[in-house]
One Martini backbone bead per residue (centre of mass of N, CA, C, O) as a GRO file, in nm:
protein
  336
    1UNK     BB    1   6.682   0.488   2.225
    2UNK     BB    2   6.608   0.195   2.435
    3UNK     BB    3   6.518  -0.157   2.369
    4UNK     BB    4   6.236  -0.349   2.320
    5UNK     BB    5   6.104  -0.528   2.027
    6UNK     BB    6   5.854  -0.650   1.782
    7UNK     BB    7   6.006  -0.501   1.543
    8UNK     BB    8   6.212  -0.685   1.358
    9UNK     BB    9   6.240  -0.512   1.083
   10UNK     BB   10   6.159  -0.177   1.141
   11UNK     BB   11   5.924  -0.055   0.969
   12UNK     BB   12   5.730   0.068   1.170
   13UNK     BB   13   5.926   0.251   1.315
   14UNK     BB   14   6.024   0.411   1.071
   15UNK     BB   15   5.743   0.516   0.977
   16UNK     BB   16   5.688   0.690   1.236
   17UNK     BB   17   5.939   0.869   1.231
   18UNK     BB   18   5.888   0.986   0.955
   19UNK     BB   19   5.596   1.110   1.011
   20UNK     BB   20   5.732   1.291   1.243
   21UNK     BB   21   6.026   1.405   1.123
   22UNK     BB   22   6.246   1.192   1.225
   23UNK     BB   23   6.576   1.146   1.267
   24UNK     BB   24   6.731   0.823   1.220
   25UNK     BB   25   6.912   0.530   1.379
   26UNK     BB   26   6.925   0.196   1.337
   27UNK     BB   27   6.998  -0.059   1.595
   28UNK     BB   28   7.048  -0.420   1.634
   29UNK     BB   29   7.145  -0.539   1.916
   30UNK     BB   30   7.261  -0.736   2.132
   31UNK     BB   31   7.222  -0.853   2.423
   32UNK     BB   32   7.316  -0.810   2.715
   33UNK     BB   33   7.481  -0.931   2.963
   34UNK     BB   34   7.235  -1.100   3.161
   35UNK     BB   35   7.008  -1.065   2.969
   36UNK     BB   36   6.651  -1.142   2.933
   37UNK     BB   37   6.469  -1.181   2.678
   38UNK     BB   38   6.178  -1.131   2.553
   39UNK     BB   39   5.887  -1.300   2.443
   40UNK     BB   40   5.754  -1.386   2.115
   41UNK     BB   41   5.471  -1.483   1.949
   42UNK     BB   42   5.496  -1.605   1.615
   43UNK     BB   43   5.197  -1.595   1.457
   44UNK     BB   44   4.930  -1.631   1.290
   45UNK     BB   45   4.629  -1.466   1.311
   46UNK     BB   46   4.455  -1.733   1.339
   47UNK     BB   47   4.641  -1.842   1.607
   48UNK     BB   48   4.642  -1.619   1.831
   49UNK     BB   49   4.407  -1.715   2.027
   50UNK     BB   50   4.574  -1.979   2.118
   51UNK     BB   51   4.793  -1.834   2.299
   52UNK     BB   52   4.630  -1.843   2.572
   53UNK     BB   53   4.739  -2.108   2.678
   54UNK     BB   54   5.044  -2.055   2.696
   55UNK     BB   55   5.002  -1.797   2.882
   56UNK     BB   56   4.867  -1.954   3.122
   57UNK     BB   57   5.128  -2.121   3.181
   58UNK     BB   58   5.358  -1.976   3.005
   59UNK     BB   59   5.602  -1.849   2.839
   60UNK     BB   60   5.797  -1.956   2.620
   61UNK     BB   61   6.099  -2.004   2.582
   62UNK     BB   62   6.377  -2.001   2.363
   63UNK     BB   63   6.406  -2.339   2.455
   64UNK     BB   64   6.104  -2.368   2.349
   65UNK     BB   65   5.812  -2.498   2.239
   66UNK     BB   66   5.550  -2.385   2.042
   67UNK     BB   67   5.211  -2.505   2.073
   68UNK     BB   68   5.005  -2.348   1.874
   69UNK     BB   69   4.986  -2.526   1.621
   70UNK     BB   70   4.886  -2.782   1.760
   71UNK     BB   71   4.632  -2.636   1.893
   72UNK     BB   72   4.489  -2.556   1.626
   73UNK     BB   73   4.386  -2.876   1.627
   74UNK     BB   74   4.319  -2.982   1.917
   75UNK     BB   75   4.107  -2.797   2.029
   76UNK     BB   76   3.878  -2.832   1.819
   77UNK     BB   77   3.859  -3.132   1.844
   78UNK     BB   78   3.778  -3.151   2.139
   79UNK     BB   79   3.528  -2.968   2.126
   80UNK     BB   80   3.365  -3.113   1.894
   81UNK     BB   81   3.349  -3.396   2.022
   82UNK     BB   82   3.174  -3.285   2.283
   83UNK     BB   83   2.995  -3.080   2.053
   84UNK     BB   84   2.823  -3.253   1.835
   85UNK     BB   85   2.646  -2.997   1.645
   86UNK     BB   86   2.517  -2.825   1.394
   87UNK     BB   87   2.324  -2.610   1.518
   88UNK     BB   88   2.503  -2.526   1.760
   89UNK     BB   89   2.751  -2.461   1.597
   90UNK     BB   90   2.619  -2.227   1.436
   91UNK     BB   91   2.583  -2.043   1.682
   92UNK     BB   92   2.873  -2.026   1.773
   93UNK     BB   93   2.979  -1.908   1.502
   94UNK     BB   94   2.804  -1.657   1.507
   95UNK     BB   95   2.903  -1.547   1.770
   96UNK     BB   96   3.201  -1.525   1.694
   97UNK     BB   97   3.170  -1.332   1.450
   98UNK     BB   98   3.033  -1.096   1.620
   99UNK     BB   99   3.287  -1.087   1.851
  100UNK     BB  100   3.586  -1.087   1.721
  101UNK     BB  101   3.635  -0.763   1.720
  102UNK     BB  102   3.605  -0.733   2.038
  103UNK     BB  103   3.720  -1.031   2.095
  104UNK     BB  104   3.970  -1.254   2.051
  105UNK     BB  105   3.852  -1.509   2.215
  106UNK     BB  106   3.600  -1.539   2.009
  107UNK     BB  107   3.763  -1.701   1.787
  108UNK     BB  108   3.729  -1.976   1.935
  109UNK     BB  109   3.424  -2.009   1.850
  110UNK     BB  110   3.479  -2.054   1.550
  111UNK     BB  111   3.635  -2.317   1.570
  112UNK     BB  112   3.440  -2.468   1.745
  113UNK     BB  113   3.191  -2.448   1.563
  114UNK     BB  114   3.305  -2.598   1.317
  115UNK     BB  115   3.367  -2.867   1.469
  116UNK     BB  116   3.078  -2.921   1.567
  117UNK     BB  117   2.961  -2.948   1.275
  118UNK     BB  118   3.142  -3.187   1.182
  119UNK     BB  119   3.048  -3.379   1.422
  120UNK     BB  120   2.750  -3.353   1.369
  121UNK     BB  121   2.761  -3.521   1.105
  122UNK     BB  122   2.902  -3.770   1.234
  123UNK     BB  123   2.640  -3.788   1.457
  124UNK     BB  124   2.369  -3.674   1.353
  125UNK     BB  125   2.317  -3.366   1.480
  126UNK     BB  126   2.035  -3.140   1.512
  127UNK     BB  127   1.926  -2.966   1.755
  128UNK     BB  128   1.939  -3.273   1.925
  129UNK     BB  129   1.869  -3.426   1.656
  130UNK     BB  130   1.865  -3.766   1.502
  131UNK     BB  131   1.634  -3.721   1.248
  132UNK     BB  132   1.751  -3.542   1.019
  133UNK     BB  133   2.030  -3.682   0.992
  134UNK     BB  134   2.275  -3.883   0.909
  135UNK     BB  135   2.529  -4.063   1.018
  136UNK     BB  136   2.860  -4.081   0.908
  137UNK     BB  137   2.939  -4.267   1.171
  138UNK     BB  138   2.793  -4.206   1.471
  139UNK     BB  139   2.586  -4.275   1.749
  140UNK     BB  140   2.694  -4.233   2.069
  141UNK     BB  141   2.470  -4.426   2.216
  142UNK     BB  142   2.532  -4.673   2.017
  143UNK     BB  143   2.870  -4.630   2.072
  144UNK     BB  144   3.033  -4.588   2.368
  145UNK     BB  145   3.304  -4.733   2.347
  146UNK     BB  146   3.414  -4.577   2.094
  147UNK     BB  147   3.379  -4.294   2.216
  148UNK     BB  148   3.603  -4.354   2.445
  149UNK     BB  149   3.854  -4.477   2.280
  150UNK     BB  150   3.941  -4.244   2.083
  151UNK     BB  151   4.063  -4.049   2.294
  152UNK     BB  152   4.289  -4.246   2.392
  153UNK     BB  153   4.437  -4.250   2.121
  154UNK     BB  154   4.483  -3.952   2.111
  155UNK     BB  155   4.644  -3.927   2.376
  156UNK     BB  156   4.890  -4.103   2.283
  157UNK     BB  157   4.976  -3.904   2.059
  158UNK     BB  158   4.986  -3.638   2.219
  159UNK     BB  159   5.190  -3.732   2.444
  160UNK     BB  160   5.414  -3.817   2.259
  161UNK     BB  161   5.447  -3.542   2.133
  162UNK     BB  162   5.538  -3.409   2.386
  163UNK     BB  163   5.797  -3.577   2.418
  164UNK     BB  164   5.926  -3.474   2.149
  165UNK     BB  165   5.910  -3.164   2.236
  166UNK     BB  166   6.118  -3.218   2.469
  167UNK     BB  167   6.349  -3.292   2.268
  168UNK     BB  168   6.362  -3.014   2.122
  169UNK     BB  169   6.434  -2.855   2.377
  170UNK     BB  170   6.690  -3.019   2.453
  171UNK     BB  171   6.847  -2.933   2.198
  172UNK     BB  172   6.841  -2.617   2.255
  173UNK     BB  173   6.986  -2.670   2.550
  174UNK     BB  174   7.199  -2.908   2.533
  175UNK     BB  175   7.015  -3.208   2.629
  176UNK     BB  176   7.001  -3.457   2.434
  177UNK     BB  177   7.150  -3.685   2.568
  178UNK     BB  178   6.957  -3.725   2.803
  179UNK     BB  179   6.705  -3.772   2.636
  180UNK     BB  180   6.813  -4.030   2.478
  181UNK     BB  181   6.878  -4.205   2.732
  182UNK     BB  182   6.595  -4.158   2.888
  183UNK     BB  183   6.333  -4.052   2.749
  184UNK     BB  184   6.319  -4.239   2.511
  185UNK     BB  185   6.268  -4.483   2.693
  186UNK     BB  186   6.004  -4.384   2.808
  187UNK     BB  187   5.848  -4.382   2.556
  188UNK     BB  188   5.865  -4.678   2.474
  189UNK     BB  189   5.732  -4.776   2.746
  190UNK     BB  190   5.460  -4.640   2.700
  191UNK     BB  191   5.397  -4.776   2.422
  192UNK     BB  192   5.418  -5.067   2.525
  193UNK     BB  193   5.192  -5.058   2.745
  194UNK     BB  194   4.971  -4.979   2.539
  195UNK     BB  195   5.009  -5.247   2.379
  196UNK     BB  196   4.936  -5.436   2.594
  197UNK     BB  197   4.648  -5.340   2.655
  198UNK     BB  198   4.559  -5.369   2.349
  199UNK     BB  199   4.698  -5.648   2.231
  200UNK     BB  200   4.949  -5.602   2.076
  201UNK     BB  201   5.284  -5.653   1.924
  202UNK     BB  202   5.422  -5.389   2.103
  203UNK     BB  203   5.508  -5.506   2.395
  204UNK     BB  204   5.831  -5.521   2.359
  205UNK     BB  205   5.877  -5.210   2.411
  206UNK     BB  206   5.874  -5.218   2.723
  207UNK     BB  207   6.143  -5.370   2.764
  208UNK     BB  208   6.318  -5.180   2.594
  209UNK     BB  209   6.257  -4.924   2.747
  210UNK     BB  210   6.345  -5.006   3.034
  211UNK     BB  211   6.639  -5.077   2.950
  212UNK     BB  212   6.705  -4.799   2.846
  213UNK     BB  213   6.650  -4.630   3.089
  214UNK     BB  214   6.843  -4.770   3.292
  215UNK     BB  215   7.102  -4.741   3.122
  216UNK     BB  216   7.087  -4.437   3.073
  217UNK     BB  217   7.097  -4.349   3.371
  218UNK     BB  218   7.367  -4.469   3.427
  219UNK     BB  219   7.525  -4.301   3.209
  220UNK     BB  220   7.434  -4.023   3.310
  221UNK     BB  221   7.538  -4.073   3.641
  222UNK     BB  222   7.777  -4.284   3.689
  223UNK     BB  223   7.590  -4.448   3.886
  224UNK     BB  224   7.383  -4.656   4.070
  225UNK     BB  225   7.212  -4.455   4.245
  226UNK     BB  226   7.102  -4.310   3.995
  227UNK     BB  227   6.938  -4.558   3.885
  228UNK     BB  228   6.755  -4.591   4.141
  229UNK     BB  229   6.633  -4.309   4.129
  230UNK     BB  230   6.515  -4.347   3.841
  231UNK     BB  231   6.316  -4.568   3.919
  232UNK     BB  232   6.134  -4.387   4.106
  233UNK     BB  233   6.076  -4.181   3.875
  234UNK     BB  234   5.949  -4.386   3.673
  235UNK     BB  235   5.706  -4.455   3.851
  236UNK     BB  236   5.585  -4.170   3.876
  237UNK     BB  237   5.562  -4.096   3.562
  238UNK     BB  238   5.402  -4.344   3.474
  239UNK     BB  239   5.153  -4.290   3.629
  240UNK     BB  240   5.102  -4.013   3.527
  241UNK     BB  241   5.070  -4.075   3.217
  242UNK     BB  242   4.831  -4.282   3.264
  243UNK     BB  243   4.649  -4.061   3.389
  244UNK     BB  244   4.646  -3.880   3.155
  245UNK     BB  245   4.531  -4.074   2.953
  246UNK     BB  246   4.263  -4.134   3.109
  247UNK     BB  247   4.147  -3.827   3.095
  248UNK     BB  248   4.043  -3.861   2.796
  249UNK     BB  249   3.776  -3.997   2.855
  250UNK     BB  250   3.608  -3.747   2.908
  251UNK     BB  251   3.547  -3.683   2.617
  252UNK     BB  252   3.356  -3.912   2.570
  253UNK     BB  253   3.167  -3.851   2.819
  254UNK     BB  254   3.078  -3.573   2.712
  255UNK     BB  255   2.963  -3.679   2.437
  256UNK     BB  256   2.742  -3.853   2.587
  257UNK     BB  257   2.614  -3.624   2.759
  258UNK     BB  258   2.527  -3.459   2.522
  259UNK     BB  259   2.348  -3.672   2.397
  260UNK     BB  260   2.171  -3.720   2.632
  261UNK     BB  261   2.061  -3.429   2.668
  262UNK     BB  262   1.935  -3.421   2.386
  263UNK     BB  263   1.735  -3.656   2.418
  264UNK     BB  264   1.576  -3.532   2.653
  265UNK     BB  265   1.476  -3.286   2.492
  266UNK     BB  266   1.326  -3.460   2.271
  267UNK     BB  267   1.137  -3.615   2.461
  268UNK     BB  268   0.987  -3.371   2.595
  269UNK     BB  269   0.879  -3.261   2.325
  270UNK     BB  270   0.720  -3.511   2.242
  271UNK     BB  271   0.551  -3.510   2.544
  272UNK     BB  272   0.379  -3.244   2.530
  273UNK     BB  273   0.133  -3.253   2.286
  274UNK     BB  274   0.256  -2.998   2.125
  275UNK     BB  275   0.397  -2.792   1.905
  276UNK     BB  276   0.454  -2.538   2.082
  277UNK     BB  277   0.573  -2.685   2.317
  278UNK     BB  278   0.790  -2.834   2.166
  279UNK     BB  279   0.936  -2.585   2.054
  280UNK     BB  280   1.000  -2.455   2.325
  281UNK     BB  281   1.176  -2.694   2.437
  282UNK     BB  282   1.381  -2.688   2.194
  283UNK     BB  283   1.484  -2.403   2.252
  284UNK     BB  284   1.561  -2.409   2.556
  285UNK     BB  285   1.731  -2.651   2.550
  286UNK     BB  286   1.957  -2.554   2.345
  287UNK     BB  287   2.032  -2.318   2.517
  288UNK     BB  288   2.123  -2.485   2.757
  289UNK     BB  289   2.337  -2.650   2.608
  290UNK     BB  290   2.520  -2.420   2.511
  291UNK     BB  291   2.576  -2.297   2.781
  292UNK     BB  292   2.665  -2.546   2.946
  293UNK     BB  293   2.830  -2.729   2.764
  294UNK     BB  294   3.014  -2.504   2.657
  295UNK     BB  295   3.159  -2.448   2.923
  296UNK     BB  296   3.246  -2.733   3.011
  297UNK     BB  297   3.409  -2.792   2.751
  298UNK     BB  298   3.601  -2.557   2.771
  299UNK     BB  299   3.727  -2.646   3.047
  300UNK     BB  300   3.821  -2.927   2.958
  301UNK     BB  301   4.010  -2.843   2.728
  302UNK     BB  302   4.199  -2.669   2.909
  303UNK     BB  303   4.278  -2.891   3.103
  304UNK     BB  304   4.410  -3.092   2.908
  305UNK     BB  305   4.627  -2.890   2.793
  306UNK     BB  306   4.768  -2.799   3.061
  307UNK     BB  307   4.777  -3.082   3.253
  308UNK     BB  308   4.851  -3.307   3.022
  309UNK     BB  309   5.028  -3.171   2.783
  310UNK     BB  310   5.230  -2.965   2.900
  311UNK     BB  311   5.373  -3.141   3.115
  312UNK     BB  312   5.569  -3.282   2.881
  313UNK     BB  313   5.741  -2.983   2.794
  314UNK     BB  314   5.644  -2.730   2.956
  315UNK     BB  315   5.765  -2.436   3.157
  316UNK     BB  316   5.746  -2.118   3.131
  317UNK     BB  317   6.046  -1.930   3.112
  318UNK     BB  318   5.944  -1.679   2.995
  319UNK     BB  319   5.928  -1.334   2.905
  320UNK     BB  320   5.723  -1.086   2.892
  321UNK     BB  321   5.606  -0.858   2.658
  322UNK     BB  322   5.598  -0.503   2.761
  323UNK     BB  323   5.483  -0.241   2.618
  324UNK     BB  324   5.477   0.073   2.593
  325UNK     BB  325   5.298   0.338   2.604
  326UNK     BB  326   5.201   0.598   2.447
  327UNK     BB  327   5.221   0.901   2.435
  328UNK     BB  328   5.084   1.171   2.508
  329UNK     BB  329   4.909   1.422   2.391
  330UNK     BB  330   4.985   1.748   2.282
  331UNK     BB  331   4.848   2.049   2.415
  332UNK     BB  332   4.806   2.360   2.265
  333UNK     BB  333   4.789   2.701   2.409
  334UNK     BB  334   4.654   2.972   2.531
  335UNK     BB  335   4.681   3.182   2.781
  336UNK     BB  336   4.424   3.386   2.960
   0.00000   0.00000   0.00000
């Protein structure tokens, strides 16, 4: 019997053969020439539900960085920032714990619920009400500019990390020279432009990065026409990464939308004129927010990860490992 296996130690396979009374000799041979081994994402059980993002884009190849560990932090942070509410986060957490043994993807609700609870304390929101607990940081509607700017700063850090992960993949592919000559200059240019916009003293990085990029492109191509072509590519890539950065402003926008919708529910409950009516509006309003905002926030988190972050470094060139199903059980009996 020959083939690919995800039992890298061989213990599970050997135990199955021994329990069946089968004598065997195991040998892990190198892949045949010309064969491309399938890829297996080897992550802790806690992070395996996060692998759904990488699989949606394409399995990382053997020379690509697996983003699962990074997404284990990024995805809950994005979700919780847009869905900051202690009470609603508890509902998502309870729902995730109830469904996690039936659907692995439901474990994402657990992480999202915990993050929503944490940001709920930071925003001072409990079941849409901002009058129950004090905000440990701020109320979103009281500081909308800050709520919008923080995700943009997060975007710069995340997209810069994506550029660095691209360099790691280039190192594994044996293309680190080109990354250092060209892409490292692009990263400096990006940080310099962000510094100029922010009014910091790091604006000089933009000129350094531009010179680095153009000189590196000339050295890489060994001809002037290559450097001119690289200039056109620089304009396209520069516009793209700036748009990617601005896309993270939607994280703050949805945090404000969530806060505004919560305020609307509380206002309608207070205007109902009766305790029972107000309680009913609060219950139905929170259920609406959890269903509607939860779906929208999950979609936006997925979009930002797939189309803004992954585009920086992930190609998805790996081949998915598809194990064969176990053989059917043999049933023996006498023929009458």
